[in-house]
C-alpha positions as a printed NumPy array, in Angstrom:
array([[-27.533, 100.109, -13.926],
       [-28.013, 103.864, -13.96 ],
       [-25.616, 104.2  , -16.897],
       [-27.536, 101.535, -18.836],
       [-30.82 , 103.283, -18.079],
       [-29.38 , 106.582, -19.293],
       [-28.181, 104.94 , -22.523],
       [-31.592, 103.374, -23.021],
       [-33.473, 106.657, -22.621],
       [-31.049, 108.938, -24.488],
       [-32.056, 107.912, -28.066],
       [-35.745, 108.354, -27.246],
       [-35.162, 111.766, -25.7  ],
       [-33.018, 112.854, -28.645],
       [-35.669, 111.642, -31.048],
       [-38.614, 113.392, -29.391],
       [-36.949, 116.546, -28.107],
       [-36.914, 118.5  , -31.412],
       [-40.632, 117.907, -31.979],
       [-41.41 , 118.868, -28.401],
       [-39.391, 122.074, -28.732],
       [-41.114, 122.932, -32.031],
       [-44.61 , 122.557, -30.61 ],
       [-43.616, 124.523, -27.518],
       [-42.237, 127.314, -29.689],
       [-45.42 , 127.336, -31.784],
       [-47.603, 127.597, -28.675],
       [-45.552, 130.474, -27.294],
       [-45.781, 132.392, -30.591],
       [-49.216, 131.189, -31.694],
       [-50.228, 134.696, -32.869],
       [-47.515, 134.658, -35.537],
       [-48.524, 131.211, -36.749],
       [-52.178, 132.253, -36.898],
       [-51.145, 135.213, -39.062],
       [-49.141, 132.84 , -41.231],
       [-52.22 , 130.701, -41.806],
       [-53.938, 133.494, -43.776],
       [-51.464, 133.557, -46.716],
       [-51.065, 129.762, -46.537],
       [-54.822, 129.227, -46.882],
       [-55.005, 131.848, -49.65 ],
       [-52.195, 130.13 , -51.526],
       [-53.802, 126.698, -51.205],
       [-57.261, 127.908, -52.286],
       [-56.192, 130.118, -55.201],
       [-52.978, 128.415, -56.366],
       [-53.095, 124.698, -55.613],
       [-56.806, 123.839, -55.739],
       [-57.257, 125.286, -59.28 ],
       [-54.393, 123.116, -60.531],
       [-56.855, 120.296, -61.2  ],
       [-57.909, 122.388, -64.207],
       [-54.624, 121.461, -65.904],
       [-56.281, 118.184, -66.846],
       [-58.241, 119.912, -69.633],
       [-54.98 , 120.006, -71.6  ],
       [-55.406, 116.242, -71.969],
       [-59.164, 116.331, -72.593],
       [-61.589, 117.484, -75.265],
       [-63.063, 120.026, -72.878],
       [-66.692, 121.026, -73.195],
       [-68.266, 123.623, -70.915],
       [-71.557, 121.711, -70.864],
       [-69.864, 118.483, -69.72 ],
       [-67.465, 120.131, -67.302],
       [-63.89 , 119.152, -66.541],
       [-64.717, 115.766, -65.047],
       [-67.226, 114.861, -67.765],
       [-65.075, 115.794, -70.754],
       [-63.44 , 112.815, -72.539],
       [-59.678, 112.149, -72.381],
       [-57.777, 112.524, -75.655],
       [-54.166, 112.209, -74.454],
       [-51.494, 114.392, -76.075],
       [-53.533, 115.471, -79.091],
       [-53.483, 119.178, -78.181],
       [-49.728, 119.112, -77.543],
       [-49.092, 117.485, -80.925],
       [-51.264, 120.101, -82.607],
       [-49.435, 122.938, -80.841],
       [-45.918, 121.616, -81.556],
       [-46.723, 121.   , -85.226],
       [-48.374, 124.397, -85.793],
       [-46.706, 126.865, -88.165],
       [-46.443, 129.565, -85.479],
       [-44.928, 127.394, -82.712],
       [-41.281, 128.226, -83.381],
       [-42.02 , 131.931, -83.878],
       [-43.881, 132.068, -80.563],
       [-41.115, 130.183, -78.787],
       [-38.346, 132.356, -80.234],
       [-40.202, 135.603, -79.486],
       [-40.772, 134.529, -75.885],
       [-37.252, 133.245, -75.237],
       [-35.455, 136.142, -76.959],
       [-37.538, 138.728, -75.099],
       [-37.   , 136.899, -71.8  ],
       [-33.239, 136.653, -72.244],
       [-32.99 , 140.285, -73.351],
       [-34.962, 141.32 , -70.283],
       [-32.822, 139.145, -68.001],
       [-29.432, 140.202, -69.376],
       [-30.207, 143.917, -69.388],
       [-32.782, 144.255, -66.63 ],
       [-31.381, 142.014, -63.906],
       [-28.039, 143.816, -63.271],
       [-29.498, 147.359, -63.281],
       [-31.107, 147.218, -59.785],
       [-27.834, 145.806, -58.397],
       [-25.816, 148.658, -59.906],
       [-28.371, 151.188, -58.658],
       [-28.207, 149.774, -55.121],
       [-24.407, 149.937, -55.159],
       [-24.562, 153.53 , -56.403],
       [-27.065, 154.608, -53.737],
       [-25.036, 152.86 , -51.047],
       [-21.901, 154.778, -52.038],
       [-23.548, 158.214, -52.026],
       [-22.577, 160.019, -48.844],
       [-25.008, 162.929, -49.176],
       [-28.245, 161.9  , -47.45 ],
       [-30.5  , 164.296, -49.385],
       [-29.05 , 163.2  , -52.72 ],
       [-29.44 , 159.547, -51.712],
       [-33.099, 160.054, -50.8  ],
       [-33.744, 162.046, -53.971],
       [-32.314, 159.274, -56.145],
       [-34.276, 156.601, -54.289],
       [-37.586, 158.461, -54.492],
       [-37.249, 159.299, -58.182],
       [-36.488, 155.674, -59.045],
       [-39.178, 154.195, -56.757],
       [-42.117, 156.262, -58.046],
       [-42.43 , 154.654, -61.543],
       [-43.048, 151.26 , -59.919],
       [-46.468, 152.457, -58.74 ],
       [-47.657, 153.33 , -62.236],
       [-50.12 , 150.862, -63.694],
       [-49.251, 149.033, -66.9  ],
       [-52.051, 150.862, -68.721],
       [-50.65 , 154.257, -67.694],
       [-47.123, 153.202, -68.681],
       [-48.163, 152.06 , -72.156],
       [-50.203, 155.247, -72.568],
       [-47.091, 157.284, -71.717],
       [-45.095, 155.308, -74.283],
       [-47.696, 156.049, -76.959],
       [-47.588, 159.764, -76.12 ],
       [-43.815, 160.183, -75.922],
       [-43.089, 157.989, -78.945],
       [-45.827, 159.375, -81.197],
       [-44.338, 160.091, -84.659],
       [-46.046, 163.502, -84.923],
       [-46.295, 164.967, -81.418],
       [-44.002, 162.735, -79.348],
       [-41.076, 164.384, -77.578],
       [-38.656, 161.668, -78.665],
       [-39.33 , 162.242, -82.353],
       [-39.198, 166.003, -81.848],
       [-35.692, 165.615, -80.452],
       [-34.721, 163.363, -83.358],
       [-36.03 , 165.964, -85.811],
       [-33.864, 168.616, -84.162],
       [-30.804, 166.546, -85.086],
       [-31.971, 165.999, -88.645],
       [-33.175, 162.425, -88.12 ],
       [-36.417, 161.265, -89.699],
       [-39.301, 160.47 , -87.364],
       [-39.806, 156.84 , -86.383],
       [-43.12 , 155.212, -85.564],
       [-41.602, 153.238, -82.688],
       [-44.776, 151.563, -81.447],
       [-45.595, 150.138, -84.875],
       [-42.112, 148.938, -85.797],
       [-41.551, 145.26 , -84.965],
       [-37.782, 145.755, -84.645],
       [-38.296, 148.322, -81.863],
       [-40.753, 146.287, -79.773],
       [-38.267, 144.389, -77.59 ],
       [-36.092, 147.451, -76.983],
       [-39.058, 149.562, -75.874],
       [-40.525, 146.722, -73.812],
       [-37.287, 146.043, -71.894],
       [-36.067, 149.626, -71.397],
       [-39.457, 150.849, -70.166],
       [-39.576, 147.895, -67.776],
       [-36.132, 148.771, -66.421],
       [-37.173, 152.394, -65.892],
       [-40.324, 151.297, -64.076],
       [-38.914, 148.619, -61.782],
       [-35.208, 149.267, -61.195],
       [-35.787, 151.422, -58.097],
       [-38.161, 148.965, -56.481],
       [-35.9  , 146.046, -57.353],
       [-32.926, 147.729, -55.698],
       [-34.595, 147.794, -52.255],
       [-33.695, 144.219, -51.385],
       [-30.083, 144.766, -52.45 ],
       [-29.884, 147.905, -50.309],
       [-31.161, 145.857, -47.372],
       [-28.462, 143.249, -48.037],
       [-25.804, 145.981, -48.256],
       [-26.908, 147.431, -44.92 ],
       [-26.291, 144.044, -43.334],
       [-22.607, 143.919, -44.298],
       [-20.264, 144.321, -41.328],
       [-18.845, 147.908, -41.408],
       [-15.525, 146.644, -40.042],
       [-14.921, 144.94 , -43.381],
       [-14.97 , 148.324, -45.113],
       [-12.697, 149.788, -42.431],
       [-10.227, 146.929, -42.802],
       [-10.202, 147.304, -46.584],
       [ -9.698, 151.059, -46.25 ],
       [ -6.767, 150.555, -43.881],
       [ -5.237, 148.131, -46.391],
       [ -5.307, 150.908, -48.971],
       [ -8.312, 149.773, -51.012],
       [ -9.947, 152.488, -53.095],
       [-13.703, 152.997, -53.054],
       [-14.063, 150.992, -56.264],
       [-12.047, 148.118, -54.797],
       [-14.124, 148.19 , -51.613],
       [-17.248, 147.841, -53.734],
       [-15.625, 145.081, -55.766],
       [-14.205, 143.051, -52.877],
       [-16.583, 143.822, -49.988],
       [-19.979, 145.041, -51.231],
       [-20.476, 142.658, -54.139],
       [-19.375, 139.491, -52.265],
       [-21.569, 140.605, -49.351],
       [-24.735, 140.686, -51.467],
       [-23.841, 137.75 , -53.702],
       [-26.062, 135.214, -51.821],
       [-29.011, 137.578, -52.321],
       [-28.12 , 138.031, -55.997],
       [-28.005, 134.261, -56.526],
       [-31.369, 133.656, -54.843],
       [-33.086, 136.409, -56.848],
       [-31.448, 135.174, -60.043],
       [-32.83 , 131.687, -59.439],
       [-36.301, 133.141, -58.838],
       [-35.994, 135.226, -62.001],
       [-35.045, 132.152, -64.028],
       [-38.07 , 130.368, -62.568],
       [-40.341, 132.86 , -64.344],
       [-38.235, 133.32 , -67.449],
       [-41.083, 132.532, -69.835],
       [-43.529, 134.868, -68.053],
       [-42.295, 138.083, -69.603],
       [-45.25 , 140.343, -68.826],
       [-48.469, 139.347, -70.528],
       [-50.464, 142.547, -69.876],
       [-47.78 , 144.889, -71.14 ],
       [-47.072, 142.817, -74.258],
       [-50.781, 142.635, -75.052],
       [-51.271, 146.392, -74.642],
       [-48.233, 147.191, -76.795],
       [-49.211, 144.698, -79.474],
       [-50.676, 145.745, -82.81 ],
       [-50.863, 144.138, -86.278],
       [-47.675, 145.878, -87.433],
       [-45.417, 144.615, -84.613],
       [-47.104, 141.239, -84.076],
       [-44.163, 139.368, -85.612],
       [-42.138, 140.256, -82.478],
       [-44.81 , 140.991, -79.865],
       [-46.777, 137.753, -80.207],
       [-45.494, 135.581, -77.345],
       [-46.793, 132.464, -75.617],
       [-48.83 , 134.264, -72.899],
       [-50.582, 136.52 , -75.436],
       [-51.223, 133.508, -77.681],
       [-52.862, 131.676, -74.769],
       [-55.051, 134.687, -73.973],
       [-56.198, 135.402, -77.525],
       [-56.88 , 131.793, -78.499],
       [-58.039, 130.543, -75.112],
       [-60.044, 133.344, -73.514],
       [-61.1  , 135.165, -76.667],
       [-61.158, 132.219, -79.054],
       [-62.667, 129.649, -76.682],
       [-60.005, 126.981, -77.419],
       [-59.55 , 126.181, -73.739],
       [-57.979, 122.73 , -73.989],
       [-55.619, 123.709, -76.784],
       [-54.293, 126.8  , -75.019],
       [-54.14 , 124.939, -71.697],
       [-51.65 , 122.615, -73.378],
       [-49.628, 125.629, -74.559],
       [-49.739, 127.17 , -71.087],
       [-48.681, 123.901, -69.466],
       [-45.746, 123.661, -71.862],
       [-44.75 , 127.184, -70.813],
       [-44.976, 126.279, -67.106],
       [-42.956, 123.073, -67.554],
       [-40.102, 125.042, -69.141],
       [-40.088, 127.501, -66.208],
       [-40.144, 124.691, -63.654],
       [-37.366, 122.763, -65.413],
       [-35.16 , 125.865, -65.592],
       [-35.802, 126.55 , -61.902],
       [-34.675, 123.048, -60.925],
       [-31.642, 123.174, -63.202],
       [-30.379, 126.588, -62.065],
       [-31.031, 125.817, -58.397],
       [-29.089, 122.544, -58.707],
       [-26.167, 124.33 , -60.373],
       [-26.167, 127.111, -57.762],
       [-26.197, 124.578, -54.917],
       [-23.324, 122.704, -56.552],
       [-21.127, 125.749, -57.188],
       [-22.05 , 128.029, -54.26 ],
       [-23.523, 127.855, -50.775],
       [-26.707, 129.686, -51.848],
       [-29.807, 128.017, -53.273],
       [-33.546, 127.857, -52.717],
       [-33.317, 124.349, -51.285]])
C-alpha cells in the first residue's frame, strides 16, 4: 500500500516541484528580479507598445484621423514601393554596404582580441586596448567631422600625403565610389576595440591547462591560437554573428545620412535614409512605413534562417 501511495504521489510531486523551486528562488533573490523589471518594462513600453503603429503601412494614414481612424488600403504602399524606379538601387546599396561591413568589420575585433590575448607585456597590452577603445566614445557627428577634415582635397592630411608621392588629390567625400570604403573602414576604426571586449572575456574563460597541454605536445604559439583559442571562443563568435545578421539591413542610418551629399547619393542612399527623408521630412508616413517594414522583415527572416542553420550545424544558437 505504501509503494502504491508513493507511485501515486510521485508524478504530482515531479510536476509541481520545478515551479515550487522557481518561485522559492525568485523570493530569495527578489532584489535581482525587481532590478530586472526596470529594463523589461522599458522594453515593453518603448519597443512593443509602439509596434501597433506598423498598421499605418496598410492604411492611408492621416494625422487628423489618427491611426485607428485612417482607412485600410491593403498592400497599395508595398506595391508602389516595389514598382518604384529607385527600389532596386536602394536594395542593392543597402545589401552591398551591409555585406561589405560584415565581411570586413566582423573578423577585425576577433583578430584584435586574439592579438591582445597573446601579448605578454602588460603595459603594451593596456596601451593597445586603450588606444582602440577610445574611438568608440566619439559621437557620429564628431567622426564624420573628422573625416571631412582629414579627407579634405585642399587641406586634408590624406591628400597631402598623396601629393607627396605625386598622386593627384581626391575629393573622397564627394566620390560615390569611395563612400562604402570610407564608411566601413571608419566604422572598423571606431568600434573594433569595443567589439573585442566580449571576445577577450571569452578568451579569459578558456581553461589554461589546455594551453599547457598543447605546449607540452609541441604546439607553437600560432597553433595554440588556432587549436585552442579559436575553438574556445567559437560559441561566442557564432552567437554574435547571428545577432549581426539579425541587423544586417540596419547599416548605420545617422552616419550614412551625415556622409551623404548629392554627388555620392548613388551609393549612399540606402533604405534607412530613404525612410527618413521621405517619411519624416516628406510626410509620406504610410509609404515609408511599408518600406521600413520590408526592411525589418528581411532582418527577421535572416535571423531565423541563420539561427536555424547554426543550431543544425553547431551546438550554439540563440534558441
